[in-house]
Legacy VTK file of the C-alpha trace (Angstrom):
# vtk DataFile Version 3.0
C-alpha trace
ASCII
DATASET POLYDATA
POINTS 394 float
72.235 82.668 87.236
69.161 85.133 87.169
69.606 88.738 85.734
69.680 90.223 89.240
72.582 87.929 90.230
74.350 88.779 86.984
74.001 92.228 87.733
75.638 91.652 90.929
78.768 89.973 89.457
78.742 92.758 86.573
79.364 95.389 89.140
82.895 93.660 89.958
83.801 93.350 86.308
86.584 95.430 84.901
85.212 98.347 82.576
86.880 98.371 79.261
87.418 100.981 76.812
87.417 100.734 73.070
89.734 97.854 72.095
91.907 100.113 69.794
92.882 102.107 72.826
92.901 99.073 75.274
95.400 96.908 73.756
97.939 99.107 72.351
101.488 99.057 73.786
102.875 102.048 75.421
105.947 102.103 73.592
108.393 104.650 75.188
106.198 107.249 76.655
105.835 108.449 80.389
104.372 106.234 82.940
102.536 107.526 86.053
101.298 105.315 88.826
99.230 107.000 91.716
99.130 105.172 95.015
96.724 105.908 97.419
97.055 105.117 101.171
93.829 104.665 102.721
93.196 105.224 106.203
95.166 108.423 106.851
98.741 107.424 107.404
101.122 109.009 110.133
103.357 111.047 107.962
105.121 112.111 110.935
106.576 108.729 111.514
107.586 108.423 107.690
109.260 111.778 107.305
110.622 112.250 111.060
111.281 115.806 112.124
114.408 115.042 113.947
115.151 118.898 114.446
112.336 119.482 116.388
112.530 118.785 120.227
108.713 119.495 120.312
108.319 116.114 118.343
110.055 114.210 120.996
107.869 115.707 123.915
104.613 115.316 121.767
105.465 111.552 121.245
107.329 109.992 124.355
106.283 106.583 123.282
106.095 106.205 119.490
109.056 108.878 118.163
111.740 107.649 116.359
115.097 108.498 117.554
117.246 110.796 115.559
120.044 109.336 113.236
122.572 107.419 114.920
124.661 104.063 114.462
121.757 101.980 115.601
119.294 100.238 113.195
116.190 101.794 114.581
117.169 105.084 114.422
115.960 107.567 111.645
117.693 107.587 108.265
119.374 111.082 107.823
117.779 112.964 104.726
118.858 116.609 105.486
119.520 118.612 108.525
115.667 118.596 109.680
114.175 115.172 108.462
114.525 111.659 108.729
113.268 108.404 107.193
111.666 105.782 109.019
114.327 103.155 109.557
112.311 100.016 108.067
112.920 101.517 104.661
116.558 101.519 104.841
116.672 98.839 102.077
113.663 100.011 99.783
113.060 103.531 99.702
116.387 104.837 101.088
118.413 103.754 98.368
116.159 105.580 95.904
116.450 108.758 97.882
120.447 108.539 97.738
120.173 107.776 93.999
117.916 111.112 93.496
115.026 109.078 92.671
112.801 109.840 95.531
111.298 113.299 97.117
108.916 113.685 99.785
106.703 116.839 100.393
105.639 117.563 103.722
103.024 119.968 105.000
101.157 118.507 101.654
97.274 118.091 101.512
93.925 119.767 100.708
91.662 122.353 102.447
89.007 119.857 103.650
88.744 120.092 107.173
86.027 117.168 107.879
88.941 114.785 109.033
86.413 112.164 107.460
88.169 109.424 105.406
85.408 109.312 103.070
84.629 113.008 102.499
88.414 113.660 102.369
89.144 110.557 99.954
86.432 111.889 97.785
87.564 115.477 97.655
91.163 113.944 96.662
90.028 111.534 94.074
87.702 114.232 92.334
90.152 117.111 92.271
87.624 119.754 92.017
87.227 122.898 94.128
85.948 122.396 97.505
83.356 125.215 96.927
80.697 125.198 94.559
78.935 122.441 92.561
80.918 119.289 92.423
80.513 116.165 89.964
80.883 112.909 91.970
81.429 111.122 88.673
84.316 112.976 87.739
87.844 111.820 88.960
90.827 113.817 88.210
92.917 110.785 86.673
90.137 110.194 84.117
90.340 113.764 83.178
93.789 113.901 82.970
93.874 110.851 80.604
91.268 112.904 78.492
93.719 115.617 78.030
96.727 113.520 77.114
97.221 111.935 73.755
97.810 107.974 73.542
97.284 107.468 77.395
96.411 103.979 78.470
94.593 104.475 81.816
93.801 101.293 84.373
92.901 100.981 87.807
94.440 98.103 89.886
91.343 97.592 92.130
88.128 95.594 92.583
85.965 98.530 91.893
86.641 101.427 89.407
87.883 104.212 91.809
86.292 107.733 92.002
89.660 109.176 90.667
89.565 107.116 87.635
85.514 107.911 86.742
84.430 110.072 84.231
83.929 110.658 80.380
86.659 108.321 79.409
85.875 104.411 80.058
89.037 102.962 81.672
89.496 99.299 82.738
89.812 98.069 86.187
91.334 94.479 87.231
92.460 93.669 90.924
95.866 91.920 90.762
95.710 90.490 94.885
94.005 87.219 93.886
94.454 86.474 90.321
94.445 82.727 90.968
90.466 82.836 91.937
88.494 84.998 89.675
84.977 86.078 91.088
83.302 84.641 87.788
84.333 81.520 86.144
84.242 80.968 82.344
80.816 79.351 82.331
79.197 82.228 84.401
80.772 84.768 81.962
79.444 83.375 79.061
75.735 83.299 80.678
76.248 87.059 81.593
77.772 87.963 78.047
74.662 86.220 76.569
72.094 88.031 78.691
73.271 91.466 77.463
73.933 90.550 73.707
72.124 92.780 71.522
71.790 95.594 74.464
74.104 98.945 74.525
76.015 97.240 77.400
76.762 94.425 75.484
80.220 95.808 74.466
81.310 96.814 77.576
80.559 93.372 79.118
82.644 91.447 76.329
85.618 93.996 76.699
85.204 93.855 80.462
85.889 89.930 80.222
88.523 90.600 77.605
90.705 92.846 80.200
90.319 90.020 83.021
91.327 87.399 80.313
94.277 89.281 79.082
95.425 90.067 82.569
95.066 86.434 83.459
97.141 85.486 80.522
99.784 87.904 81.209
100.323 86.669 84.944
100.113 83.064 84.305
103.730 82.637 84.069
104.314 84.394 87.123
101.559 82.535 88.893
103.134 79.192 87.883
106.547 80.071 89.161
104.925 81.099 92.567
103.457 77.626 93.021
107.005 76.398 92.696
108.103 78.883 95.335
110.428 80.701 92.929
108.891 84.172 94.040
109.296 84.881 97.844
107.583 88.264 97.666
104.112 88.658 99.508
101.476 91.219 100.058
101.992 94.547 98.052
105.298 93.835 96.754
103.740 90.876 94.609
100.962 93.134 93.584
103.236 96.114 92.817
105.377 93.746 90.694
102.330 92.576 88.584
101.510 96.273 88.028
104.895 97.009 86.720
104.721 93.980 84.272
101.435 95.400 82.946
102.519 99.091 82.665
105.605 98.231 80.961
103.426 96.487 78.234
99.980 98.216 77.985
99.311 100.888 80.306
100.874 104.241 81.040
98.486 105.962 83.620
97.638 103.203 86.735
95.804 103.714 90.225
96.085 101.477 93.030
95.265 101.537 96.649
96.618 100.256 99.790
94.491 100.169 103.185
95.174 99.677 106.860
96.937 103.197 107.628
93.966 104.241 110.472
96.401 103.865 113.424
94.576 105.056 116.476
95.783 102.413 118.884
99.111 100.545 119.325
100.724 102.317 116.017
104.317 101.714 117.261
107.277 103.260 116.250
110.577 102.342 114.931
108.983 98.902 115.436
105.370 97.906 115.670
102.244 97.678 113.334
102.923 100.737 111.469
106.421 99.976 110.901
105.415 96.623 109.270
102.783 98.440 106.990
105.572 100.804 105.817
108.159 98.074 105.134
105.553 96.194 103.112
104.727 99.434 101.217
108.368 100.163 100.733
109.163 96.858 99.488
106.329 96.741 97.082
107.556 100.158 95.708
111.195 98.924 95.394
109.996 95.868 93.280
108.105 97.915 91.252
110.962 99.886 90.288
112.931 96.942 89.882
110.347 94.916 87.892
110.220 98.309 85.372
113.707 97.834 84.701
115.015 100.540 81.818
111.400 102.120 81.694
111.659 103.071 85.263
113.479 106.208 83.661
110.345 107.348 82.354
108.433 106.588 85.111
106.776 108.548 88.093
104.985 107.114 91.129
103.077 109.339 93.776
102.042 108.340 96.898
99.200 110.371 98.933
96.860 109.849 101.608
93.655 111.390 102.553
95.186 113.338 105.477
98.049 112.896 108.055
97.382 112.334 111.901
97.697 114.251 115.006
101.184 115.482 115.931
100.789 114.485 119.396
100.296 110.819 120.397
97.001 109.856 122.118
96.263 107.982 125.273
96.462 104.652 123.386
100.026 105.083 121.910
98.439 105.871 118.475
97.564 109.099 116.480
94.115 110.373 115.502
92.766 111.873 112.407
94.811 114.916 111.439
95.011 117.420 108.343
98.218 117.850 106.576
100.525 114.906 105.329
103.523 113.998 103.491
103.495 113.013 99.672
105.945 110.905 98.215
107.196 111.214 94.472
109.422 108.310 93.140
110.876 107.690 89.831
113.869 107.456 87.441
112.581 110.532 85.940
112.079 112.403 89.245
114.638 115.249 90.452
114.907 113.731 94.098
117.292 113.334 96.872
115.600 116.133 98.847
112.418 117.063 100.658
110.604 119.781 98.603
108.031 122.372 98.927
107.033 125.014 101.385
108.295 124.226 105.045
107.598 125.394 108.275
109.590 124.732 111.803
107.461 122.565 114.100
106.669 123.911 117.178
103.196 124.007 119.551
102.453 127.420 117.901
102.835 126.468 114.321
100.568 123.316 114.588
97.072 123.879 112.664
94.246 124.042 115.317
97.182 123.200 117.935
97.154 119.675 116.879
97.988 119.069 113.149
100.710 119.665 110.309
99.504 122.737 108.512
98.678 122.548 104.743
101.304 124.635 102.979
101.570 122.587 99.744
98.122 122.041 98.481
97.445 118.963 96.551
95.987 120.146 93.250
98.628 122.990 92.951
101.409 120.459 93.399
100.155 118.041 91.138
99.364 120.411 88.609
102.870 121.823 88.785
104.156 118.276 88.496
101.740 117.128 85.532
102.719 120.436 83.582
106.556 119.417 83.601
105.875 115.640 83.109
103.606 116.118 79.919
104.057 119.628 78.969
100.518 120.533 79.768
99.546 124.287 78.957
97.135 126.457 81.170
93.988 125.366 79.469
94.629 121.415 79.755
95.768 121.913 83.369
92.255 123.820 83.923
90.439 120.743 82.961
92.279 118.439 85.229
92.218 120.838 88.221
89.742 123.618 87.662
90.340 126.809 89.461
93.760 125.789 90.632
97.093 127.450 90.256
99.910 124.586 89.413
103.033 125.109 91.643
105.981 124.021 90.092
108.251 122.297 92.787
110.842 120.918 90.130
109.963 117.610 90.805
110.996 116.155 87.260
LINES 1 395
394 0 1 2 3 4 5 6 7 8 9 10 11 12 13 14 15 16 17 18 19 20 21 22 23 24 25 26 27 28 29 30 31 32 33 34 35 36 37 38 39 40 41 42 43 44 45 46 47 48 49 50 51 52 53 54 55 56 57 58 59 60 61 62 63 64 65 66 67 68 69 70 71 72 73 74 75 76 77 78 79 80 81 82 83 84 85 86 87 88 89 90 91 92 93 94 95 96 97 98 99 100 101 102 103 104 105 106 107 108 109 110 111 112 113 114 115 116 117 118 119 120 121 122 123 124 125 126 127 128 129 130 131 132 133 134 135 136 137 138 139 140 141 142 143 144 145 146 147 148 149 150 151 152 153 154 155 156 157 158 159 160 161 162 163 164 165 166 167 168 169 170 171 172 173 174 175 176 177 178 179 180 181 182 183 184 185 186 187 188 189 190 191 192 193 194 195 196 197 198 199 200 201 202 203 204 205 206 207 208 209 210 211 212 213 214 215 216 217 218 219 220 221 222 223 224 225 226 227 228 229 230 231 232 233 234 235 236 237 238 239 240 241 242 243 244 245 246 247 248 249 250 251 252 253 254 255 256 257 258 259 260 261 262 263 264 265 266 267 268 269 270 271 272 273 274 275 276 277 278 279 280 281 282 283 284 285 286 287 288 289 290 291 292 293 294 295 296 297 298 299 300 301 302 303 304 305 306 307 308 309 310 311 312 313 314 315 316 317 318 319 320 321 322 323 324 325 326 327 328 329 330 331 332 333 334 335 336 337 338 339 340 341 342 343 344 345 346 347 348 349 350 351 352 353 354 355 356 357 358 359 360 361 362 363 364 365 366 367 368 369 370 371 372 373 374 375 376 377 378 379 380 381 382 383 384 385 386 387 388 389 390 391 392 393
């Protein structure tokens, strides 16, 4: 293996912080998992505006029926909102138990409707005007102001949200049985960097991977005996829970496949299947956390919502405002939170989208202030220039 090949493989390795920080158990502290739905999911199908006649006019083919006795109707949340019916057995019980809240009309002021630009803006968490640091993510900054935080990204590459001054490990949990680099190649790469400033990072990166593999070995063996029936994101989410119970307090994971321009479906179909998989994964994460769920918060966001009206292909296009999820045993849920508006043709943003009434950095700043007891100076280090908005989510 030549050095160029080694460098190519090194880019996919987990990054590691100092070992005294990496291996320390989190004990009984708060856990936060940030789930990023890449692709701009249709929040109007998740959180159904059942009180809006305009919704049913705007979506003649993909609207979800008002709550009723049938299985494919929306699940009642309050007088104005319903939940997608595929979440009946996963997220709806959490909502009924007061462990899930939803924030409609949420998002950022970025109007590019570009996946890449808006994802970057969210992950950086910096003001949209003025100079921005494209190597500083808000979760990295959050970890920097917390005492004793143990962050990790459950991804192939370190996401922008976790990049910054603090070194953060990353390790994908989707294909643990097939590591990209075997033990022999790992030794060769490590030897190439011996005696260089990168040697410690390389060695600790392999240590992260090996540690995760050891932790998951028992689960993989059971799966080979058909003891685990969970598939897709649910299996990954349960793996994440195991690691966050034992080692990590601040996590990031992303889930793709939400760009539904064509054949989106309504109560059934493509989007319904994606929401079902996501819901089961988050429910599985909660179950796997066990008693630690009481000190856990999960935040689910996407870069933007989608058009309020369906398009000619029975799908939806890139929009603006969306809906965030906040789940956890520590959450004051069972409600739809934040500023809201009636949904008519006149109240849509630019005659097409949800307006943003609950700005992203303000909402998360308010959540972090309550969750961690951060003061104004600390919050300004995470979200510079943003005034926190307390929605009493925890």
